[in-house]
KEVEXTI-627770 format. One line per 3 residues: number of its first residue (from 1); their letters; for each residue x, y, z of C-alpha. Coordinates in Angstrom, 2 decimals. Layout:
N
NUM> A> X,Y,Z  ...
END
This chain:
467
1> XXX> 22.07,10.16,-5.18  23.47,8.29,-2.14  23.34,11.26,0.22
4> XXX> 20.03,11.82,-0.98  19.15,8.17,-0.24  20.73,8.07,3.15
7> XXX> 18.93,11.06,4.02  15.46,9.33,2.99  16.58,6.42,5.06
10> XXX> 17.31,8.72,8.40  13.77,10.27,8.17  12.02,6.77,7.63
13> XXX> 13.98,5.38,10.60  12.73,8.03,12.95  9.22,7.62,11.52
16> XXX> 9.53,3.36,12.02  10.85,4.28,15.94  7.41,6.17,16.31
19> XXX> 5.70,3.26,15.25  7.68,0.23,16.43  5.14,-0.50,19.63
22> XXX> 2.48,-0.79,16.69  4.26,-2.89,14.62  3.59,-6.53,15.27
25> XXX> 4.64,-9.69,13.27  1.42,-11.74,12.93  2.29,-15.20,12.02
28> XXX> -1.24,-16.08,11.33  -0.86,-13.55,7.96  0.12,-15.35,5.15
31> XXX> 0.56,-13.81,1.59  -1.64,-16.31,0.55  -4.13,-15.22,2.89
34> XXX> -3.51,-11.59,2.03  -4.30,-12.09,-1.87  -6.91,-14.10,-3.95
37> XXX> -4.78,-17.07,-3.59  -6.92,-18.77,-0.28  -10.11,-18.04,-2.72
40> XXX> -9.21,-20.29,-5.70  -10.93,-23.00,-4.65  -13.96,-21.64,-2.55
43> XXX> -17.43,-21.87,-4.08  -18.60,-18.62,-5.59  -15.21,-16.81,-4.87
46> XXX> -13.48,-18.85,-7.44  -15.43,-18.24,-10.04  -13.60,-15.07,-11.15
49> XXX> -9.84,-15.01,-10.65  -9.81,-11.28,-9.37  -5.59,-11.56,-8.71
52> XXX> -5.63,-8.02,-6.81  -8.37,-9.32,-4.12  -8.10,-10.64,-0.58
55> XXX> -9.32,-13.78,0.79  -12.48,-14.79,2.75  -10.71,-16.18,5.43
58> XXX> -9.11,-12.68,5.86  -12.24,-11.16,6.58  -13.43,-13.94,8.88
61> XXX> -10.12,-13.59,10.91  -10.36,-9.90,10.88  -14.09,-10.22,12.05
64> XXX> -13.24,-12.63,14.67  -10.21,-10.43,15.66  -11.71,-7.70,16.02
67> XXX> -15.54,-9.22,17.20  -17.32,-7.58,14.56  -20.69,-9.64,14.74
70> XXX> -22.92,-7.01,14.03  -23.99,-3.84,12.12  -22.86,-2.40,8.96
73> XXX> -19.37,-2.40,7.25  -18.06,-0.30,4.35  -15.43,-1.33,1.73
76> XXX> -14.64,1.64,-0.30  -12.53,-0.30,-2.88  -14.96,-3.14,-3.10
79> XXX> -12.92,-5.08,-5.77  -15.41,-8.16,-6.68  -16.89,-7.84,-3.05
82> XXX> -14.70,-10.34,-0.95  -15.41,-7.92,2.01  -19.17,-7.66,1.49
85> XXX> -19.89,-11.50,0.95  -17.89,-12.60,3.63  -19.30,-10.20,6.28
88> XXX> -22.83,-10.90,4.85  -22.20,-14.31,5.22  -21.40,-13.62,9.16
91> XXX> -24.89,-11.81,9.59  -23.39,-8.17,9.07  -24.87,-5.95,6.72
94> XXX> -22.38,-4.36,4.17  -22.12,-1.70,1.80  -19.38,-1.53,-0.88
97> XXX> -18.14,1.12,-3.40  -16.57,0.21,-6.59  -15.47,2.18,-9.73
100> XXX> -14.52,-0.67,-12.21  -17.11,-2.11,-14.18  -15.39,-5.91,-13.92
103> XXX> -15.87,-5.63,-9.92  -19.27,-4.25,-10.13  -20.54,-7.28,-12.39
106> XXX> -18.95,-10.06,-10.19  -20.59,-8.57,-7.49  -23.89,-8.08,-9.25
109> XXX> -24.01,-11.59,-10.93  -23.54,-13.42,-7.40  -26.05,-11.22,-5.78
112> XXX> -28.31,-12.10,-9.02  -27.56,-15.79,-8.68  -28.35,-15.40,-4.54
115> XXX> -32.03,-14.04,-5.63  -33.19,-16.01,-8.55  -34.96,-19.12,-8.10
118> XXX> -32.33,-21.93,-8.16  -33.86,-24.80,-9.57  -34.84,-23.00,-12.84
121> XXX> -31.36,-21.27,-13.08  -29.55,-24.70,-12.55  -31.51,-26.43,-14.93
124> XXX> -31.16,-23.72,-17.69  -27.23,-23.61,-16.79  -27.02,-27.46,-17.38
127> XXX> -28.72,-27.40,-20.43  -26.25,-25.12,-22.02  -23.24,-26.96,-20.72
130> XXX> -24.79,-30.03,-21.99  -26.57,-29.30,-25.50  -24.24,-26.24,-26.44
133> XXX> -26.75,-24.67,-28.19  -24.47,-21.55,-29.62  -22.77,-24.15,-31.73
136> XXX> -26.49,-24.32,-33.74  -26.54,-20.82,-34.84  -24.89,-18.83,-37.68
139> XXX> -25.40,-15.49,-36.32  -22.24,-13.73,-35.18  -22.32,-10.54,-33.04
142> XXX> -18.32,-9.38,-33.26  -16.34,-9.12,-29.84  -16.48,-5.84,-29.20
145> XXX> -12.36,-5.23,-29.01  -10.52,-2.20,-27.82  -7.73,-1.47,-29.70
148> XXX> -5.59,-3.13,-26.99  -7.46,-6.53,-26.95  -7.15,-6.88,-30.95
151> XXX> -5.79,-10.46,-31.91  -6.41,-12.12,-28.53  -7.81,-14.93,-29.60
154> XXX> -7.59,-17.58,-32.32  -10.09,-16.97,-35.16  -11.47,-20.32,-33.98
157> XXX> -12.02,-19.13,-30.61  -13.13,-15.82,-31.76  -16.02,-17.31,-33.60
160> XXX> -17.27,-19.53,-31.14  -17.05,-16.75,-28.11  -19.20,-14.83,-30.71
163> XXX> -21.57,-17.54,-31.19  -21.98,-17.79,-27.82  -22.28,-14.56,-26.66
166> XXX> -24.94,-14.08,-29.50  -27.09,-17.00,-28.47  -26.95,-16.18,-24.92
169> XXX> -28.69,-12.44,-25.90  -31.77,-14.47,-26.77  -32.27,-15.89,-23.17
172> XXX> -34.26,-14.43,-20.49  -32.28,-11.37,-19.33  -30.95,-12.87,-15.65
175> XXX> -29.85,-16.02,-17.58  -28.20,-14.36,-20.53  -26.30,-11.96,-17.92
178> XXX> -25.37,-15.02,-15.80  -24.06,-16.76,-19.11  -22.17,-13.84,-20.56
181> XXX> -20.78,-13.82,-17.02  -19.51,-17.23,-17.24  -17.39,-16.32,-20.38
184> XXX> -16.26,-13.18,-18.92  -14.55,-15.63,-16.24  -12.49,-17.66,-19.06
187> XXX> -11.45,-14.64,-21.03  -8.08,-15.11,-20.19  -7.78,-18.53,-20.47
190> XXX> -9.24,-18.74,-23.92  -6.82,-15.98,-24.96  -3.09,-14.97,-25.61
193> XXX> -2.84,-12.82,-23.16  -1.85,-13.15,-19.36  -2.30,-10.34,-16.57
196> XXX> 0.84,-9.13,-15.49  0.40,-6.20,-13.03  1.04,-3.11,-15.43
199> XXX> 0.18,-4.34,-18.65  -0.96,-7.72,-20.46  1.65,-9.91,-21.55
202> XXX> 1.41,-11.16,-25.10  2.19,-14.83,-25.91  3.93,-15.27,-29.02
205> XXX> 1.16,-16.94,-30.90  -1.05,-13.82,-31.09  1.56,-12.17,-33.84
208> XXX> 2.11,-8.98,-31.16  5.51,-8.17,-30.64  6.59,-7.21,-27.21
211> XXX> 9.71,-7.33,-25.61  13.05,-8.88,-26.88  12.30,-12.34,-25.72
214> XXX> 9.12,-14.36,-26.57  6.43,-15.13,-24.29  5.05,-18.46,-23.83
217> XXX> 1.74,-18.40,-21.50  1.57,-22.37,-22.10  -1.76,-23.85,-22.71
220> XXX> -4.30,-22.00,-24.10  -7.58,-23.47,-23.69  -10.36,-24.14,-26.31
223> XXX> -13.22,-22.11,-25.88  -15.32,-25.48,-25.70  -13.63,-26.74,-22.77
226> XXX> -13.43,-23.54,-20.92  -16.69,-22.65,-20.76  -17.94,-26.29,-20.32
229> XXX> -15.58,-26.55,-17.24  -16.69,-22.78,-16.02  -20.60,-23.59,-16.56
232> XXX> -19.59,-27.06,-14.65  -17.86,-25.05,-11.95  -20.92,-22.61,-11.17
235> XXX> -23.63,-25.17,-11.54  -21.49,-27.45,-8.72  -21.24,-24.64,-6.50
238> XXX> -24.95,-23.24,-6.73  -26.28,-26.97,-6.20  -26.57,-28.14,-2.51
241> XXX> -25.95,-31.96,-2.27  -26.56,-34.32,0.65  -22.93,-33.79,1.69
244> XXX> -21.94,-30.25,0.99  -24.40,-27.09,1.23  -25.00,-25.00,-1.62
247> XXX> -23.52,-21.79,-1.84  -26.04,-19.71,-0.41  -27.47,-22.16,2.13
250> XXX> -25.74,-19.50,4.67  -25.44,-21.01,8.63  -26.82,-17.79,9.84
253> XXX> -29.41,-15.16,8.66  -27.41,-13.12,5.89  -26.53,-9.57,6.00
256> XXX> -27.84,-7.15,3.13  -25.18,-6.18,0.71  -25.47,-2.62,-1.10
259> XXX> -23.20,-1.76,-4.11  -22.55,1.97,-4.70  -21.08,2.02,-8.28
262> XXX> -18.43,5.09,-9.05  -15.47,6.35,-7.50  -15.10,6.57,-3.60
265> XXX> -13.50,9.94,-3.91  -17.10,11.20,-5.33  -19.57,8.62,-3.03
268> XXX> -18.09,8.86,0.60  -18.93,12.53,1.01  -22.52,11.78,0.13
271> XXX> -23.17,9.32,2.99  -24.13,9.91,6.61  -21.73,10.79,9.24
274> XXX> -21.09,7.93,11.87  -23.19,5.38,9.95  -20.61,2.42,9.96
277> XXX> -19.71,0.02,12.17  -16.38,-1.02,10.83  -14.36,-0.65,7.61
280> XXX> -12.06,-3.30,6.00  -10.48,-2.45,2.62  -7.49,-2.59,0.13
283> XXX> -7.11,0.21,-1.99  -5.16,0.24,-5.11  -1.53,0.27,-4.31
286> XXX> 1.04,2.59,-5.44  2.67,-0.16,-7.56  1.84,1.44,-11.10
289> XXX> -0.70,-1.36,-11.86  -3.23,-0.15,-14.39  -6.57,-2.25,-13.66
292> XXX> -7.92,-0.77,-17.50  -5.28,-2.43,-19.22  -4.78,-5.74,-17.48
295> XXX> -8.58,-6.14,-17.33  -9.17,-5.05,-20.96  -10.69,-8.17,-22.24
298> XXX> -13.25,-8.34,-19.45  -14.02,-4.66,-19.89  -14.38,-4.80,-23.57
301> XXX> -16.74,-7.76,-22.96  -18.96,-5.48,-20.99  -19.30,-3.19,-23.41
304> XXX> -16.49,-0.32,-22.04  -15.16,1.82,-25.25  -11.93,3.53,-25.79
307> XXX> -13.16,7.09,-24.56  -14.86,5.39,-21.09  -11.51,3.00,-20.81
310> XXX> -9.87,6.82,-20.63  -11.83,7.80,-18.25  -11.82,5.13,-15.97
313> XXX> -8.09,5.09,-15.73  -8.14,9.11,-15.05  -10.94,8.53,-12.37
316> XXX> -9.27,5.69,-10.44  -7.36,6.35,-7.57  -3.70,7.58,-8.70
319> XXX> -1.85,4.26,-8.87  -0.45,4.25,-12.47  1.74,6.70,-14.15
322> XXX> -0.72,7.99,-16.49  -2.77,9.13,-13.94  -3.01,13.12,-13.95
325> XXX> -4.34,15.88,-11.06  -7.95,15.36,-10.53  -9.58,18.41,-10.89
328> XXX> -12.20,19.30,-8.97  -11.86,17.27,-5.88  -12.37,19.96,-3.47
331> XXX> -16.06,20.10,-4.66  -17.04,16.74,-3.61  -15.51,16.89,0.14
334> XXX> -16.93,19.24,2.68  -14.66,22.53,3.17  -13.44,21.30,6.52
337> XXX> -12.57,17.65,5.47  -10.68,18.77,2.29  -8.83,21.42,4.05
340> XXX> -7.63,18.73,7.03  -6.64,16.22,4.82  -4.58,19.05,2.50
343> XXX> -2.95,20.09,5.87  -2.26,16.41,7.01  -0.59,15.36,3.55
346> XXX> 1.17,18.73,3.09  2.42,18.12,6.36  3.99,14.60,6.42
349> XXX> 7.96,15.48,6.23  8.61,11.95,5.26  6.52,12.00,2.10
352> XXX> 7.70,15.40,1.02  11.29,14.25,1.49  10.80,11.33,-0.90
355> XXX> 8.72,13.66,-3.24  11.77,16.01,-3.36  14.12,12.78,-4.18
358> XXX> 12.16,11.70,-6.95  11.77,15.21,-8.55  15.37,15.24,-8.66
361> XXX> 15.39,11.93,-9.82  13.16,12.83,-12.58  15.33,15.96,-13.60
364> XXX> 18.24,13.66,-13.80  16.41,11.44,-15.92  17.40,8.44,-13.96
367> XXX> 13.83,7.53,-13.15  12.26,4.54,-15.66  9.44,6.85,-16.09
370> XXX> 8.88,10.56,-15.38  5.69,9.99,-13.98  6.17,8.62,-10.95
373> XXX> 6.57,11.42,-8.88  3.28,12.61,-9.94  1.65,9.32,-9.42
376> XXX> 2.99,9.20,-5.97  2.02,12.82,-4.77  -1.61,12.10,-5.88
379> XXX> -1.55,8.84,-4.52  -1.08,10.06,-0.89  -3.42,13.44,-1.62
382> XXX> -6.43,11.34,-2.55  -5.97,8.36,-0.12  -5.99,11.34,2.58
385> XXX> -9.05,12.61,1.50  -10.14,9.03,1.83  -9.12,8.56,5.38
388> XXX> -10.11,11.56,6.35  -13.80,11.20,5.10  -13.74,7.47,6.41
391> XXX> -13.04,8.55,9.95  -16.14,11.07,9.65  -18.07,7.90,8.36
394> XXX> -17.42,5.64,11.71  -18.91,5.44,14.69  -16.59,6.14,17.66
397> XXX> -14.92,3.20,18.83  -15.19,1.36,15.25  -12.13,-0.10,13.39
400> XXX> -10.61,0.78,9.85  -8.72,-2.00,8.56  -6.61,-1.24,5.25
403> XXX> -4.39,-3.80,3.32  -1.72,-2.44,1.58  2.12,-2.61,0.45
406> XXX> 5.24,-0.59,0.49  6.97,0.08,-2.54  10.19,1.26,-3.77
409> XXX> 11.41,3.95,-6.57  14.52,4.74,-7.86  15.91,3.22,-4.90
412> XXX> 13.93,4.91,-2.22  11.47,2.93,0.22  8.16,4.62,0.51
415> XXX> 6.71,3.10,3.96  3.10,3.75,2.75  2.05,2.13,6.15
418> XXX> 3.69,4.57,8.56  2.83,7.32,6.19  -0.77,6.50,6.06
421> XXX> -0.99,5.87,9.56  0.58,8.98,10.64  -2.10,10.85,8.44
424> XXX> -4.86,8.27,9.99  -4.01,9.86,13.61  -4.28,13.48,12.32
427> XXX> -7.84,12.17,10.81  -8.85,11.26,14.59  -8.00,7.23,14.28
430> XXX> -5.78,5.77,16.83  -3.25,3.30,15.39  -4.18,0.16,17.24
433> XXX> -1.79,-2.40,15.38  -0.07,-2.84,12.05  -0.03,-6.43,11.45
436> XXX> 3.29,-7.14,9.84  3.21,-10.00,7.20  6.19,-12.87,8.41
439> XXX> 7.14,-12.59,4.99  7.92,-9.49,2.79  7.78,-9.01,-1.04
442> XXX> 10.67,-8.05,-3.29  11.33,-5.68,-5.82  11.19,-5.18,-9.52
445> XXX> 13.87,-6.52,-11.52  14.45,-3.05,-12.69  15.01,-1.89,-9.02
448> XXX> 17.00,-4.99,-7.76  19.20,-4.25,-10.78  19.96,-0.76,-9.73
451> XXX> 19.67,-0.52,-6.19  19.89,-4.24,-4.94  17.09,-6.44,-3.20
454> XXX> 15.32,-5.24,-0.22  12.46,-6.82,0.93  9.55,-4.44,1.74
457> XXX> 6.97,-5.00,4.40  3.29,-6.06,3.45  0.84,-5.04,6.06
460> XXX> -2.62,-5.03,7.72  -3.36,-1.74,9.19  -5.69,-1.75,11.98
463> XXX> -6.57,1.74,13.03  -10.03,2.75,15.49  -12.10,5.67,15.31
466> XX> -11.29,7.34,18.57  -14.38,7.20,21.15
END
């Protein structure tokens, strides 16, 4: 195994030497900026904590640095819409593609709030916050649990949540949707769960057994406290004051936002060639995170059932070990794009050296999950398709900006930044710079225990469509 790892390291070193002039440590970029943390106190963004997103400040930095001040931007992995809202706030138009219903709902509700007369909206929300009309009903629509979410709430919390959701349905459609959204935003706070990347962690008070050491998440908020605070937060953000403008009092004329719901692997090929002036995105990382599990409570509230959960998991870009090969991808892309992306993927020597090593570790049963080689292979093939088709969609000279992390499996470092940059060059993109964060990230405890700690690069890639 050591000889195989040394060979991979030698390959990676040669690839890094090739891209070394492009790797630039950027002291302006912190882990807080390239994450949701910098959004946690920003009106509108703070309503729902989407921990896998990046910050408005990062988008503003990119727009300023790359002098993107007009036109239309694309985000094929829109998440909860940071690229869309931040760029629209600066006067650009923005198109986003999002598969997961939770991201689409956050974007849709913020758009709804921006287009609904604020005075009536604020009056309705204040009445709910102050009068708590749901406490007067005996009608209960049970929370639509998935198997994975059962016992997530105390009996009292589940009753009050059900009362609230049942009563909200009696309101006008716009108010009902916003009220449901407020409840969606507090589900983690009032539950016995905590999002932990690959799965939901369960507090010992849930009665669920998980691991050998009982997990205590700390304070579990009452529904009354959590929903009152959330409604107050939304009201505050919507209400202009003498000293602070409201959320939708933009300093410039806002650009238009267009949301396309579904998989970017299916939607990108339907968009017109050379129709975008820039692209800013962050795809799922190749880190085994299963969004359908970590966001299971929110998906359940939105009415996503067991079969749809499984379909979503398979449709997502392959980032978890349960993803199987996607059938029929060639039907979505033009033959030329598909063939060129496939050739770039198959010709990436460093990647296939890593895949060979991972397959050998799988055969030796030393990987902690046998699905890792398949996940890594499918991840890079699917992103190759995305990169090639996005290159087609960009106007000459337009920037393509991606946030991503390097990963490590079985002791093998996978330079995601360099492998994808190599594929990007074959797609007709020039690697302008790869901004490296001053502080990298560590490995999982399993990786460190077996192979030692090694810091991995976290980067923002700036590619540009050739003229």
